[in-house]
PyMOL Python script that loads the backbone (N, CA, C, O; Angstrom):
from pymol import cmd

cmd.read_pdbstr("""\
ATOM      1  N   HIS A   1      -8.767  10.820 -19.631  1.00  0.00           N
ATOM      2  CA  HIS A   1      -7.767  11.936 -19.540  1.00  0.00           C
ATOM      3  C   HIS A   1      -7.481  12.246 -18.181  1.00  0.00           C
ATOM      4  O   HIS A   1      -8.211  12.059 -17.207  1.00  0.00           O
ATOM      5  N   ILE A   2      -6.226  12.790 -18.221  1.00  0.00           N
ATOM      6  CA  ILE A   2      -5.722  12.981 -16.623  1.00  0.00           C
ATOM      7  C   ILE A   2      -5.025  14.477 -16.533  1.00  0.00           C
ATOM      8  O   ILE A   2      -3.871  14.602 -16.943  1.00  0.00           O
ATOM      9  N   ASP A   3      -5.666  15.494 -16.048  1.00  0.00           N
ATOM     10  CA  ASP A   3      -5.072  16.719 -15.952  1.00  0.00           C
ATOM     11  C   ASP A   3      -4.012  16.909 -15.616  1.00  0.00           C
ATOM     12  O   ASP A   3      -3.745  16.216 -14.635  1.00  0.00           O
ATOM     13  N   PRO A   4      -3.194  17.541 -15.944  1.00  0.00           N
ATOM     14  CA  PRO A   4      -1.475  17.445 -15.582  1.00  0.00           C
ATOM     15  C   PRO A   4      -1.754  18.448 -14.110  1.00  0.00           C
ATOM     16  O   PRO A   4      -2.528  19.401 -14.195  1.00  0.00           O
ATOM     17  N   ALA A   5      -1.054  18.127 -12.798  1.00  0.00           N
ATOM     18  CA  ALA A   5      -1.041  18.689 -11.662  1.00  0.00           C
ATOM     19  C   ALA A   5      -0.584  20.257 -12.033  1.00  0.00           C
ATOM     20  O   ALA A   5      -0.027  20.530 -13.096  1.00  0.00           O
ATOM     21  N   PRO A   6      -0.808  20.955 -11.305  1.00  0.00           N
ATOM     22  CA  PRO A   6      -0.818  22.393 -11.171  1.00  0.00           C
ATOM     23  C   PRO A   6       1.080  22.573 -10.772  1.00  0.00           C
ATOM     24  O   PRO A   6       1.695  21.608 -10.319  1.00  0.00           O
ATOM     25  N   PRO A   7       1.527  23.447 -10.941  1.00  0.00           N
ATOM     26  CA  PRO A   7       3.372  23.402 -10.721  1.00  0.00           C
ATOM     27  C   PRO A   7       3.293  23.604  -9.270  1.00  0.00           C
ATOM     28  O   PRO A   7       4.262  23.188  -8.635  1.00  0.00           O
ATOM     29  N   ASP A   8       2.148  24.268  -8.483  1.00  0.00           N
ATOM     30  CA  ASP A   8       2.254  24.158  -7.158  1.00  0.00           C
ATOM     31  C   ASP A   8       1.949  23.202  -6.127  1.00  0.00           C
ATOM     32  O   ASP A   8       2.176  23.408  -4.935  1.00  0.00           O
ATOM     33  N   ALA A   9       1.365  22.017  -6.657  1.00  0.00           N
ATOM     34  CA  ALA A   9       1.079  20.964  -6.341  1.00  0.00           C
ATOM     35  C   ALA A   9       2.159  20.068  -5.103  1.00  0.00           C
ATOM     36  O   ALA A   9       3.382  20.029  -5.240  1.00  0.00           O
ATOM     37  N   LEU A  10       1.537  19.506  -4.115  1.00  0.00           N
ATOM     38  CA  LEU A  10       2.484  18.810  -3.453  1.00  0.00           C
ATOM     39  C   LEU A  10       3.259  17.513  -4.210  1.00  0.00           C
ATOM     40  O   LEU A  10       2.894  17.171  -5.335  1.00  0.00           O
ATOM     41  N   ARG A  11       3.942  17.080  -3.772  1.00  0.00           N
ATOM     42  CA  ARG A  11       4.379  15.641  -4.414  1.00  0.00           C
ATOM     43  C   ARG A  11       5.103  14.981  -3.467  1.00  0.00           C
ATOM     44  O   ARG A  11       6.116  15.438  -2.937  1.00  0.00           O
ATOM     45  N   PHE A  12       4.428  13.515  -3.150  1.00  0.00           N
ATOM     46  CA  PHE A  12       4.985  12.740  -2.128  1.00  0.00           C
ATOM     47  C   PHE A  12       4.604  11.469  -2.820  1.00  0.00           C
ATOM     48  O   PHE A  12       3.764  11.460  -3.720  1.00  0.00           O
ATOM     49  N   PRO A  13       5.382  10.118  -2.291  1.00  0.00           N
ATOM     50  CA  PRO A  13       5.423   8.829  -3.026  1.00  0.00           C
ATOM     51  C   PRO A  13       3.986   8.465  -2.728  1.00  0.00           C
ATOM     52  O   PRO A  13       3.248   8.920  -1.854  1.00  0.00           O
ATOM     53  N   VAL A  14       3.752   7.548  -3.643  1.00  0.00           N
ATOM     54  CA  VAL A  14       2.349   6.836  -3.263  1.00  0.00           C
ATOM     55  C   VAL A  14       2.587   5.401  -3.556  1.00  0.00           C
ATOM     56  O   VAL A  14       3.219   5.105  -4.570  1.00  0.00           O
ATOM     57  N   VAL A  15       2.065   4.337  -2.629  1.00  0.00           N
ATOM     58  CA  VAL A  15       2.289   2.952  -2.931  1.00  0.00           C
ATOM     59  C   VAL A  15       0.903   2.367  -2.670  1.00  0.00           C
ATOM     60  O   VAL A  15       0.408   2.404  -1.544  1.00  0.00           O
ATOM     61  N   ASN A  16       0.313   1.854  -3.667  1.00  0.00           N
ATOM     62  CA  ASN A  16      -0.925   1.002  -3.166  1.00  0.00           C
ATOM     63  C   ASN A  16      -0.877  -0.294  -2.964  1.00  0.00           C
ATOM     64  O   ASN A  16      -0.714  -1.192  -3.789  1.00  0.00           O
ATOM     65  N   ILE A  17      -1.067  -0.364  -1.520  1.00  0.00           N
ATOM     66  CA  ILE A  17      -0.820  -2.073  -1.160  1.00  0.00           C
ATOM     67  C   ILE A  17      -2.263  -2.260  -0.625  1.00  0.00           C
ATOM     68  O   ILE A  17      -2.603  -1.460   0.246  1.00  0.00           O
ATOM     69  N   GLY A  18      -3.128  -3.157  -0.997  1.00  0.00           N
ATOM     70  CA  GLY A  18      -4.397  -3.587  -0.745  1.00  0.00           C
ATOM     71  C   GLY A  18      -4.799  -4.715  -1.315  1.00  0.00           C
ATOM     72  O   GLY A  18      -4.034  -5.511  -1.861  1.00  0.00           O
ATOM     73  N   PRO A  19      -6.049  -4.847  -1.215  1.00  0.00           N
ATOM     74  CA  PRO A  19      -6.696  -5.814  -1.782  1.00  0.00           C
ATOM     75  C   PRO A  19      -6.658  -6.249  -3.352  1.00  0.00           C
ATOM     76  O   PRO A  19      -6.453  -5.401  -4.220  1.00  0.00           O
ATOM     77  N   TRP A  20      -6.867  -7.603  -3.658  1.00  0.00           N
ATOM     78  CA  TRP A  20      -6.916  -7.840  -5.091  1.00  0.00           C
ATOM     79  C   TRP A  20      -7.863  -8.872  -5.182  1.00  0.00           C
ATOM     80  O   TRP A  20      -8.507  -9.444  -4.303  1.00  0.00           O
ATOM     81  N   GLY A  21      -7.835  -9.004  -6.359  1.00  0.00           N
ATOM     82  CA  GLY A  21      -9.238 -10.194  -6.859  1.00  0.00           C
ATOM     83  C   GLY A  21     -10.671  -9.475  -6.945  1.00  0.00           C
ATOM     84  O   GLY A  21     -10.938  -8.349  -7.365  1.00  0.00           O
ATOM     85  N   ARG A  22     -11.472 -10.423  -6.443  1.00  0.00           N
ATOM     86  CA  ARG A  22     -13.063 -10.210  -6.752  1.00  0.00           C
ATOM     87  C   ARG A  22     -13.572  -9.825  -5.788  1.00  0.00           C
ATOM     88  O   ARG A  22     -13.268 -10.309  -4.698  1.00  0.00           O
ATOM     89  N   ASP A  23     -14.369  -8.976  -5.894  1.00  0.00           N
ATOM     90  CA  ASP A  23     -15.513  -8.377  -4.410  1.00  0.00           C
ATOM     91  C   ASP A  23     -14.595  -7.639  -3.520  1.00  0.00           C
ATOM     92  O   ASP A  23     -14.986  -7.550  -2.356  1.00  0.00           O
ATOM     93  N   TYR A  24     -13.690  -7.199  -3.748  1.00  0.00           N
ATOM     94  CA  TYR A  24     -12.859  -6.465  -2.430  1.00  0.00           C
ATOM     95  C   TYR A  24     -13.969  -5.287  -2.241  1.00  0.00           C
ATOM     96  O   TYR A  24     -14.651  -4.884  -3.183  1.00  0.00           O
ATOM     97  N   HIS A  25     -14.073  -4.768  -0.877  1.00  0.00           N
ATOM     98  CA  HIS A  25     -14.659  -3.605  -0.450  1.00  0.00           C
ATOM     99  C   HIS A  25     -16.132  -3.520  -0.690  1.00  0.00           C
ATOM    100  O   HIS A  25     -16.771  -2.474  -0.814  1.00  0.00           O
ATOM    101  N   GLN A  26     -16.657  -4.894  -0.749  1.00  0.00           N
ATOM    102  CA  GLN A  26     -18.097  -4.853  -1.038  1.00  0.00           C
ATOM    103  C   GLN A  26     -18.789  -5.356   0.123  1.00  0.00           C
ATOM    104  O   GLN A  26     -18.176  -5.423   1.188  1.00  0.00           O
ATOM    105  N   PRO A  27     -20.050  -5.734   0.037  1.00  0.00           N
ATOM    106  CA  PRO A  27     -20.676  -6.136   1.317  1.00  0.00           C
ATOM    107  C   PRO A  27     -20.407  -7.726   1.560  1.00  0.00           C
ATOM    108  O   PRO A  27     -20.557  -8.158   2.703  1.00  0.00           O
ATOM    109  N   LEU A  28     -20.038  -8.556   0.572  1.00  0.00           N
ATOM    110  CA  LEU A  28     -19.532  -9.985   0.758  1.00  0.00           C
ATOM    111  C   LEU A  28     -18.189 -10.005   0.418  1.00  0.00           C
ATOM    112  O   LEU A  28     -17.856 -10.882  -0.378  1.00  0.00           O
ATOM    113  N   GLU A  29     -17.326  -9.236   0.837  1.00  0.00           N
ATOM    114  CA  GLU A  29     -15.893  -9.425   0.487  1.00  0.00           C
ATOM    115  C   GLU A  29     -15.236 -10.424   1.278  1.00  0.00           C
ATOM    116  O   GLU A  29     -15.515 -10.750   2.432  1.00  0.00           O
ATOM    117  N   ARG A  30     -14.214 -10.936   0.436  1.00  0.00           N
ATOM    118  CA  ARG A  30     -13.686 -12.075   0.702  1.00  0.00           C
ATOM    119  C   ARG A  30     -12.184 -11.770   0.821  1.00  0.00           C
ATOM    120  O   ARG A  30     -11.652 -11.010   0.012  1.00  0.00           O
ATOM    121  N   VAL A  31     -11.513 -12.331   1.782  1.00  0.00           N
ATOM    122  CA  VAL A  31      -9.951 -12.140   2.270  1.00  0.00           C
ATOM    123  C   VAL A  31      -9.672 -13.527   2.031  1.00  0.00           C
ATOM    124  O   VAL A  31     -10.435 -14.491   2.063  1.00  0.00           O
ATOM    125  N   HIS A  32      -8.060 -13.438   1.707  1.00  0.00           N
ATOM    126  CA  HIS A  32      -7.164 -14.690   1.728  1.00  0.00           C
ATOM    127  C   HIS A  32      -6.512 -14.353   3.177  1.00  0.00           C
ATOM    128  O   HIS A  32      -5.653 -13.474   3.250  1.00  0.00           O
ATOM    129  N   VAL A  33      -6.933 -15.066   4.326  1.00  0.00           N
ATOM    130  CA  VAL A  33      -6.282 -14.764   5.787  1.00  0.00           C
ATOM    131  C   VAL A  33      -5.004 -14.626   5.707  1.00  0.00           C
ATOM    132  O   VAL A  33      -4.602 -13.494   5.978  1.00  0.00           O
ATOM    133  N   PRO A  34      -4.040 -15.580   5.360  1.00  0.00           N
ATOM    134  CA  PRO A  34      -2.752 -15.427   5.314  1.00  0.00           C
ATOM    135  C   PRO A  34      -1.966 -14.195   5.025  1.00  0.00           C
ATOM    136  O   PRO A  34      -1.026 -13.653   5.607  1.00  0.00           O
ATOM    137  N   TYR A  35      -2.740 -13.880   3.792  1.00  0.00           N
ATOM    138  CA  TYR A  35      -2.119 -12.755   2.802  1.00  0.00           C
ATOM    139  C   TYR A  35      -2.607 -11.600   3.407  1.00  0.00           C
ATOM    140  O   TYR A  35      -1.868 -10.618   3.472  1.00  0.00           O
ATOM    141  N   SER A  36      -3.861 -11.559   3.910  1.00  0.00           N
ATOM    142  CA  SER A  36      -3.996  -9.997   4.597  1.00  0.00           C
ATOM    143  C   SER A  36      -3.592  -9.925   5.916  1.00  0.00           C
ATOM    144  O   SER A  36      -3.483  -8.758   6.293  1.00  0.00           O
ATOM    145  N   PHE A  37      -3.294 -10.875   6.872  1.00  0.00           N
ATOM    146  CA  PHE A  37      -2.918 -10.562   8.241  1.00  0.00           C
ATOM    147  C   PHE A  37      -1.615 -11.188   8.352  1.00  0.00           C
ATOM    148  O   PHE A  37      -1.182 -11.311   9.498  1.00  0.00           O
ATOM    149  N   GLY A  38      -0.836 -11.647   7.303  1.00  0.00           N
ATOM    150  CA  GLY A  38       0.450 -12.230   7.387  1.00  0.00           C
ATOM    151  C   GLY A  38       1.466 -11.393   6.240  1.00  0.00           C
ATOM    152  O   GLY A  38       2.467 -10.860   6.719  1.00  0.00           O
ATOM    153  N   VAL A  39       1.305 -11.302   5.186  1.00  0.00           N
ATOM    154  CA  VAL A  39       2.065 -10.559   4.061  1.00  0.00           C
ATOM    155  C   VAL A  39       1.651  -9.016   3.872  1.00  0.00           C
ATOM    156  O   VAL A  39       2.530  -8.289   3.409  1.00  0.00           O
ATOM    157  N   VAL A  40       0.509  -8.485   4.156  1.00  0.00           N
ATOM    158  CA  VAL A  40       0.596  -7.180   3.872  1.00  0.00           C
ATOM    159  C   VAL A  40       0.965  -6.399   5.150  1.00  0.00           C
ATOM    160  O   VAL A  40       1.425  -5.291   4.870  1.00  0.00           O
ATOM    161  N   PRO A  41       0.891  -6.680   6.606  1.00  0.00           N
ATOM    162  CA  PRO A  41       1.179  -5.697   7.496  1.00  0.00           C
ATOM    163  C   PRO A  41       2.798  -5.911   7.321  1.00  0.00           C
ATOM    164  O   PRO A  41       3.597  -5.018   7.603  1.00  0.00           O
ATOM    165  N   GLU A  42       3.149  -7.072   6.872  1.00  0.00           N
ATOM    166  CA  GLU A  42       4.924  -7.006   6.953  1.00  0.00           C
ATOM    167  C   GLU A  42       5.246  -6.046   5.713  1.00  0.00           C
ATOM    168  O   GLU A  42       6.032  -5.116   5.892  1.00  0.00           O
ATOM    169  N   LEU A  43       4.683  -6.240   4.518  1.00  0.00           N
ATOM    170  CA  LEU A  43       5.046  -5.786   3.553  1.00  0.00           C
ATOM    171  C   LEU A  43       4.795  -4.202   3.342  1.00  0.00           C
ATOM    172  O   LEU A  43       5.423  -3.555   2.503  1.00  0.00           O
ATOM    173  N   LEU A  44       3.788  -3.633   4.211  1.00  0.00           N
ATOM    174  CA  LEU A  44       3.112  -2.248   4.599  1.00  0.00           C
ATOM    175  C   LEU A  44       4.416  -1.418   5.331  1.00  0.00           C
ATOM    176  O   LEU A  44       4.907  -0.330   5.032  1.00  0.00           O
ATOM    177  N   TRP A  45       4.823  -2.524   6.569  1.00  0.00           N
ATOM    178  CA  TRP A  45       5.855  -2.189   7.470  1.00  0.00           C
ATOM    179  C   TRP A  45       7.298  -1.835   6.858  1.00  0.00           C
ATOM    180  O   TRP A  45       8.088  -1.048   7.379  1.00  0.00           O
ATOM    181  N   ARG A  46       7.514  -2.551   5.656  1.00  0.00           N
ATOM    182  CA  ARG A  46       9.016  -2.543   5.160  1.00  0.00           C
ATOM    183  C   ARG A  46       8.924  -1.241   4.182  1.00  0.00           C
ATOM    184  O   ARG A  46       9.708  -0.293   4.163  1.00  0.00           O
ATOM    185  N   VAL A  47       7.802  -1.430   3.400  1.00  0.00           N
ATOM    186  CA  VAL A  47       7.782  -0.111   2.541  1.00  0.00           C
ATOM    187  C   VAL A  47       7.789   1.195   3.105  1.00  0.00           C
ATOM    188  O   VAL A  47       8.578   2.069   2.745  1.00  0.00           O
ATOM    189  N   THR A  48       6.810   1.362   4.099  1.00  0.00           N
ATOM    190  CA  THR A  48       6.860   2.488   4.922  1.00  0.00           C
ATOM    191  C   THR A  48       8.271   2.872   5.540  1.00  0.00           C
ATOM    192  O   THR A  48       8.698   4.027   5.536  1.00  0.00           O
ATOM    193  N   HIS A  49       8.929   1.823   6.053  1.00  0.00           N
ATOM    194  CA  HIS A  49      10.378   2.354   6.598  1.00  0.00           C
ATOM    195  C   HIS A  49      11.209   2.619   5.465  1.00  0.00           C
ATOM    196  O   HIS A  49      11.888   3.646   5.474  1.00  0.00           O
ATOM    197  N   THR A  50      11.253   1.780   4.418  1.00  0.00           N
ATOM    198  CA  THR A  50      11.914   2.243   3.079  1.00  0.00           C
ATOM    199  C   THR A  50      11.686   3.770   2.643  1.00  0.00           C
ATOM    200  O   THR A  50      12.562   4.634   2.592  1.00  0.00           O
ATOM    201  N   VAL A  51      10.388   3.914   2.353  1.00  0.00           N
ATOM    202  CA  VAL A  51      10.295   5.136   1.755  1.00  0.00           C
ATOM    203  C   VAL A  51      10.458   6.247   2.380  1.00  0.00           C
ATOM    204  O   VAL A  51      10.735   7.261   1.738  1.00  0.00           O
ATOM    205  N   LEU A  52      10.304   6.281   3.912  1.00  0.00           N
ATOM    206  CA  LEU A  52      10.629   7.210   4.741  1.00  0.00           C
ATOM    207  C   LEU A  52      12.197   7.452   5.172  1.00  0.00           C
ATOM    208  O   LEU A  52      12.585   8.298   5.977  1.00  0.00           O
ATOM    209  N   GLY A  53      12.978   6.545   4.475  1.00  0.00           N
ATOM    210  CA  GLY A  53      14.311   6.723   4.866  1.00  0.00           C
ATOM    211  C   GLY A  53      14.710   6.058   5.838  1.00  0.00           C
ATOM    212  O   GLY A  53      15.938   6.093   5.921  1.00  0.00           O
ATOM    213  N   ALA A  54      13.981   5.169   6.998  1.00  0.00           N
ATOM    214  CA  ALA A  54      14.401   5.121   8.241  1.00  0.00           C
ATOM    215  C   ALA A  54      15.110   3.696   7.962  1.00  0.00           C
ATOM    216  O   ALA A  54      15.640   3.333   9.012  1.00  0.00           O
ATOM    217  N   GLY A  55      15.273   2.934   7.121  1.00  0.00           N
ATOM    218  CA  GLY A  55      15.858   1.726   6.743  1.00  0.00           C
ATOM    219  C   GLY A  55      15.540   0.636   7.813  1.00  0.00           C
ATOM    220  O   GLY A  55      15.002   0.933   8.879  1.00  0.00           O
ATOM    221  N   LEU A  56      15.869  -0.540   7.507  1.00  0.00           N
ATOM    222  CA  LEU A  56      15.244  -1.748   8.071  1.00  0.00           C
ATOM    223  C   LEU A  56      16.413  -2.320   9.321  1.00  0.00           C
ATOM    224  O   LEU A  56      17.622  -2.444   9.129  1.00  0.00           O
ATOM    225  N   PRO A  57      15.761  -2.581  10.469  1.00  0.00           N
ATOM    226  CA  PRO A  57      16.439  -3.525  11.220  1.00  0.00           C
ATOM    227  C   PRO A  57      17.190  -4.757  10.710  1.00  0.00           C
ATOM    228  O   PRO A  57      16.707  -5.215   9.675  1.00  0.00           O
ATOM    229  N   PRO A  58      18.328  -5.443  11.224  1.00  0.00           N
ATOM    230  CA  PRO A  58      18.672  -6.787  10.408  1.00  0.00           C
ATOM    231  C   PRO A  58      17.554  -7.710  10.997  1.00  0.00           C
ATOM    232  O   PRO A  58      17.017  -7.696  12.104  1.00  0.00           O
ATOM    233  N   ASP A  59      17.352  -8.610   9.780  1.00  0.00           N
ATOM    234  CA  ASP A  59      16.406  -9.913  10.108  1.00  0.00           C
ATOM    235  C   ASP A  59      17.083 -10.797  11.260  1.00  0.00           C
ATOM    236  O   ASP A  59      16.531 -11.824  11.655  1.00  0.00           O
TER     237      ASP A  59
END
""", "prot")
cmd.dss("prot")
cmd.show_as("cartoon", "prot")
cmd.util.cbc("prot")
cmd.orient("prot")
């Protein structure tokens, strides 16, 4: 059960971009290096610029 937000609550977009799979954020965390250091930074950059309305430079 989730309580509804109060009428004066702040509203802003939320995007969950992060680890997936087993054991993430644990002492024995394993990451897929190409995804974690290649895909995620680019995805985060593009989503941030799109959500903030800055647009994207041409590829």
